[in-house]
N, C-alpha and C positions, 0 to 999 in steps of 0.2 A: 313581189308586188303586194302592196297593201290596198285593200278595198275599203272605201269609205262612202257612206251614204250622205249626200248633201242635197238638201232641197228635193228629196225623194228620187234622186238620180245617183246611181252608183258610179264612183270615180275610182281610178287606180293611180297609185303613186309608188315610185320606188325610192322616195326620199327616206332619210334616216328617221326611224320612228320617234325620235325625240324632237323633230322639227316642229315648231309651233304651227298650229292650224292657220293662224293669220297669213303666214307666207305660203302655205299650201293653197289656201283659198284664193289669194290674190295672184300669186305668181304662176302656180301650176294650173289652177282651174279657171282663172280669168274672172273670178267673182270679186270685183273691186269695190263693192258697196261697203264691205267691212274695212274700216280705216285703221291705219297705224297711227297711234298717238304718242304713247310713252314707251311701250315695250316692257313695262314692269307691272302691268295690271292695276295701274293707279288711276287712269283717266276714263276708262270705259268706252272709248271710241270704237274699240274692236269687239264689242259684245256680240255674241252669237247665242244660239240655243243648242244645247246638247240634251237630247231627250226632254225638251221643253224647259229646261233650266237655263237661266242666263249664265254665260261663262265668258271670261276674257280670253279671246282667242290667241292673244300674244303670248300667253303662258300655258296654253292647252296643247300638249303634245299630240301628234297623230295617234300614237299608241293608245291614248285614253279615249278615243272616239270610235275605235273599231267596234263594229256591231251595234252602234248607236245611231240615232237620227240627228244629224246636224242641220240646223236651219239658219240661213243668213238673211239679211234684209231682202235679198232678191227672192228668197223663198217665202217671204211673208205673204206676198201676193204678186202675181206676174204683171199687174197693171195698176199698182198703187190704189187698189180698191179696198184694202184692209181698213177697218174703222179707224185705227190709229193713224194710218197714212192720210186718210181723208181729213181727220181732225187736225193733224199737223198743218195741212194746207189751209184749212178753214180758219184756224187761229193764227196763221202766219208765225208758227212757232220758231222756225229756224232764222238765224241771221246769217252767219257765214255758212252754216250747215254742216261743218265738218264732223261734229259729234252726234249729229242727229240720227244716223243709223244705229249707233249704240244706244242712244236715248230710246228710240222706238223699240228696239229689241228688248231692252230692260223692261220697258213699260208693258210690252206684250206678254212677257213671262209673268209679270206681276198680275196682270188682268186675268190670266188663265186661273190663277189661284185665288184672286180677290177681285171678282167682277164688279163690286161696288165699293171701291176704295175710299177711305177717308184721306184727308190731307196727310195724316201721320203715316198711313200705309204708303202713299205716294212718296213721301219724303224718305222713308226707309228703303223702298225699292230703288229709288233713283239716287240714293246716297253714293257718292263716289263716281258718278258720271259727270265729268267736268265739262262745263260749257264756258269757253273762254269769252263768249259774248254776253253771258249772263241772262240768257233767255229762260231762266227757271220758272218764272211766273207763267209765261206762255206755254211752256212744256206742261206744267201742272194743269192749265186750262184745257190743253189738248187731250190730256189723259182723262180728265173728267168728262169731256165731250164724247170721247170714244167709249167710255164706260156707259154713258147714257145710250149710246147707239149700238151697244152689244159688242164692245171692243176686243173680243178674244183674238 
């Protein structure tokens, strides 16, 4: 059995250590907020945090997170009260919403390091998170609003 800490809770799994975290989170632990998009770390829908760093869970094996803190969108806040989640709602950032948990997780990791981001900081952090609906301007506005409101 492998023990993994996700959202401050210890889980056990007997899956192959090379199994991507995406499938462990969704299929074994029932944390379905992390989305499957492409499976090759190109779209960003599956972004999670590992020790506070944004990572693509579709290519992150179980073995690489043992002894580390994994945070999913469910762990960002239990009631959508995180400043980014509030800003997403206030700015009406999502359209279809599929990529939004990955967008929010990437933004949260960036705001921890850069609490007052410039447009260039936001563009760099969000690069590679594909929004098929093209809500990039609303996402940027939400990140700026969250930063004003202390968005860590």
